C-alpha atoms as one frame of an Amber mdcrd trajectory, in Angstrom:
protein
  36.993-133.366 -55.699  36.945-132.103 -52.102  36.371-128.700 -50.583  40.096
-128.000 -50.326  40.392-128.069 -54.097  38.199-125.002 -54.398  38.762-121.429
 -53.383  37.039-121.344 -50.044  36.383-117.598 -50.378  34.211-118.229 -53.401
  32.179-120.920 -51.675  31.892-119.310 -48.278  32.544-115.619 -48.703  32.977
-113.932 -45.373  33.254-117.174 -43.357  35.793-117.218 -40.522  38.875-119.416
 -41.298  41.124-120.711 -38.551  44.799-120.040 -39.344  46.956-123.153 -39.689
  44.017-125.576 -39.460  43.124-126.043 -43.147  43.705-129.820 -42.851  40.836
-130.010 -40.310  38.275-128.538 -42.763  35.543-130.967 -43.549  33.320-128.755
 -45.615  31.000-125.785 -45.850  27.605-125.548 -44.159  24.721-123.429 -45.116
  21.614-122.752 -43.109  18.251-121.270 -43.977  18.037-117.675 -42.879  21.708
-117.392 -42.019  23.833-114.448 -43.105  26.245-116.696 -45.049  27.956-120.088
 -45.134  30.134-121.369 -42.348  33.264-123.616 -42.320  32.844-127.050 -40.705
  35.951-128.342 -38.933  36.689-131.701 -37.371  37.365-131.339 -33.595  39.452
-134.523 -33.680  41.635-133.309 -36.537  42.142-129.922 -34.790  43.333-131.685
 -31.613  45.616-133.972 -33.637  47.149-130.980 -35.382  47.717-129.142 -32.063
  49.451-132.220 -30.666  51.651-132.971 -33.689  52.416-129.454 -34.847  52.616
-127.661 -31.497  53.859-130.465 -29.314  50.868-130.312 -26.898  49.648-133.238
 -24.938  46.037-134.336 -25.736  44.854-132.684 -22.497  46.650-129.407 -23.385
  45.202-129.478 -26.816  41.696-129.958 -25.507  42.093-127.043 -23.079  43.540
-124.824 -25.851  40.666-125.854 -28.174  37.988-125.205 -25.570  39.286-121.738
 -24.659  40.853-120.376 -27.845  38.969-122.094 -30.687  35.506-123.138 -29.474
  35.297-120.059 -27.307  36.052-117.748 -30.236  33.300-115.420 -31.422  34.183
-113.580 -34.576  30.754-112.907 -35.974  27.721-114.613 -37.483  29.914-116.789
 -39.766  31.896-118.304 -36.909  33.285-121.747 -37.657  31.425-124.823 -36.469
  32.896-128.137 -35.239  31.936-131.774 -35.736  32.640-134.139 -32.833  33.299
-137.633 -34.133  35.327-139.242 -31.275
């Protein structure tokens, strides 16, 4: 069973979720001394979604990701991103 089969709010209460990018969620991360859990997203999956769903080129998706997603600060439970490619 993967993380998407659970209610994310129960696992990571208060964590910031990115609208429309649920398919890019890899899991939930916890850290000693942190306020709460955070959502782990795949950068590659986010870029793929932006290209396929929004019709962006890869370069446009990377620019959008850098400015609007990676650059987002919404609190101590901000999402985190795994770079695999």
